[in-house]
N, C-alpha and C positions, 0 to 999 in steps of 0.2 A: 684156452679151454674154459668153458663156463659150466656152472652147476646145471643149468638148463639143458646143455648139450649132453651131459652125463645122464640126466634124468630121461632124456629122449632115448638114449641107447638102452637104459635099463627098462624103458617102456616096451622094449622088444621081448622081454622075458615074461613068459606066461606061466602062471600057476597051472601045472598040468591037470589038476583036479577040477579047478574052477574055470579055466580057459580065459582068465582075466589077467592083465599084466600087473606086475608087482608094484608099479608106481601107482596105478589107479586103486589098487587094493590098500594103499597106505602103508606098505611094508618098508618103504625107504624112510629112515629116520634122519639121516644126515649125509651130506656130500661135502667133503672138504678137499680142496685142491690147493696144493702148494707147488713150488718149483720142482721138487724132487719126488712128490708123492700124490697119489689119488686115493683118498680114504672114503669108504662108504660104510655107514652103519645101517643095518637093516634087521628086520625080525621076520618071523614066520607067523602064519595064522594061528598056530598053536605050538607049544613047546615040543609036542610029540609029532609034529608034522612029518608024515611018512615020506614026503617029497622034499624035505628041507635040504638035504645034501645035494640033490639034483638041482633045485632052484638056486642055491648058493653057487654051485658050480657054473650054471648058465650065466649068472650075473657076473661072476669073476671073469669068465671068458670074454664077455662083452666089454668089461672094463679094461682088460689087458689089450683088447683090440684098439682102443682109443687112447691108451695111456702114453703112448710114444715111449719116452725114456723115463717116465715116472714109475716109482714103485707102487704097486697096487696092494691095498690092504682092504679086505672086506671082513667086517666084523658082524657076526650074527648075535644079536642081543635078545634077552627075554624081558627086559625092563625098558620102558613101560610095556606092559602086556598089551598086545594088539587086541583091538575089538572092531567089530563091523562098522562102527561109526567113524573109523579112520579112513574108510574107503570113500572114493569120490562119488559124486552123484551118478555118474554114468555106470560105475561098477555096481552100485546099489540097484540101479534100474536093471542091469543085466542079470542080477541075482533075483529080481522080482521083489525087491524090498522097497519100502517107502524111502524117499530121498530126504525127508525132513525129520 
């Protein structure tokens, strides 16, 4: 299992309010794969994100689907605080924002 494969699966998770996947939004801060575990560190677009629990649940569900025998740990962090410049060029374009 590679981090790119995990990122691809997490790319299936859409922010329900924005309709953009969490990878393109820059919400995934880290993917760590070891023999016995799959750990992902992510954030939300705001600490008060009303869909935070739902998004984290969708992400954890996708991770469990590919983890096989690994323990899945999903940590939602608030530092560093997310900002729109963490989003990919395509996400910015979807939001109608300048990409540079």
